[in-house]
C-alpha positions, 0 to 999 in steps of 0.5 A, a space after each residue: 499499500 502506498 504512503 499516499 493512501 494510508 496516511 493523511 496529508 495536507 497539500 500547500 500552494 503558498 506561504 499562507 497555506 503552510 503557515 496554516 498547516 504549521 499552526 494546525 500542527 499537521 504531521 504530513 505537508 505536501 508542498 505542491 510543485 507551483 510553490 516549491 521553487 519559491 519555498 526552496 529559494 526563501 526558506 532556511 532549510 533544517 539540517 538533514 538527518 545525517 548532518 544533524 546526527 553528526 552534529 549531535 554526536 559530535 557535541 554530546 547533544 549540546 549543539 542542538 540546544 545552543 543551535 536553537 538559541 543561535 538560530 532564534 537570534 539570527 532569525 530575529 535580526 534577519 531582514 525577511 518578512 514576518 511570515 517567512 521568519 515564521 516559516 524558517 523557525 517552524 520548519 525546524 520541526 520537520 523533516 524534508 524529502 522529495 515527493 512524487 511529481 516534483 513535490 516536497 514532503 514535510 513531516 514532523 520530526 518526532 514521528 521518526 522516533 
């Protein structure tokens, strides 16, 4: 059975819909190809699983806490719009993967545990 048939997800076509999905704490979000390029160009993407694992192992877990504080400070002083700052902040709770038909899948990081 395909994942698409067995799980519920929400499809987003713009930043407003993405923020709404984040506010509703959706577990699976599909970024449609019409919004994909804009999303990738404007968003500060989270670490991949391999990058995050190496960082956590190398720092004994302290980098996660310190990195969150540093990210919050940098995000506060960045010149992006408030909407984009919220997206950059909330995307850190999600894992990003390529999806069918040139789309992106975001799912909650906590679902991997």
